[in-house]
C-alpha positions in Angstrom: 41.1 109.2 161.8 37.9 107.2 161.6 37.7 103.6 162.8 35.0 100.9 162.5 34.9 99.3 165.9 32.7 97.7 168.6 30.6 99.6 171.1 29.4 97.8 174.2 25.8 97.8 175.1 23.7 95.5 177.3 23.8 94.8 181.0 26.2 93.3 183.5 27.1 89.7 182.5 25.1 90.1 179.3 27.2 92.0 176.8 26.1 92.9 173.4 28.0 94.9 170.9 27.1 97.5 168.2 29.4 97.9 165.2 29.9 101.6 164.8 31.9 104.1 162.8 33.6 106.5 165.2 36.4 109.0 165.4 39.5 107.6 167.1 39.4 110.3 169.8 36.0 109.3 171.1 35.6 106.9 174.0 34.6 103.3 173.4 31.0 103.9 174.4 30.9 107.5 173.4 29.8 109.5 170.4 29.8 107.8 167.0 29.1 108.7 163.4 26.9 105.7 162.3 25.8 102.3 163.6 26.2 99.7 160.9 25.6 96.4 162.7 25.5 94.3 165.9 27.1 91.3 167.5 25.7 89.1 170.3 28.2 86.5 171.5 26.0 84.8 174.1 23.4 82.7 172.2 24.3 79.1 171.3 24.8 80.3 167.8 26.3 83.8 168.1 24.5 86.6 166.1 26.7 88.8 163.9 25.0 91.1 161.4 26.6 94.0 159.5 25.3 96.2 156.7 28.0 95.3 154.1 27.1 98.2 151.8 27.8 100.7 154.5 30.9 98.9 155.7 32.3 99.0 152.1 31.3 102.7 151.8 33.2 103.6 155.0 36.3 101.6 154.0 36.4 103.4 150.7 36.2 106.7 152.6 39.4 105.7 154.5 38.0 104.2 157.7 40.0 101.4 159.2 38.7 98.2 160.9 39.9 97.2 164.3 41.7 93.8 164.7 38.8 92.4 166.6 36.3 93.4 163.9 38.6 92.0 161.2 38.6 88.6 163.0 34.8 88.6 163.4 34.3 89.3 159.7 36.7 86.6 158.8 35.2 84.1 161.2 31.6 84.8 159.9 32.8 84.4 156.3 31.8 87.9 155.2 34.2 89.8 153.0 34.6 93.5 152.7 35.6 94.6 149.2 
């Protein structure tokens, strides 16, 4: 099964996240299929960017969003078709 989830990057006390498409069996920061965006929660106005075309492609292929990513998409106002 393929999931679209967050992958932690950055340093201690300065987390940043990549939005990746990965196999469920892979660890959180392990191997992934494709990186489709990023999320940085620390600036005054958080940065959330995702390639909507690739997100929609993977959803059509059967990939599933994690609950955290669903809430980030909803909060940012972006809709996946």
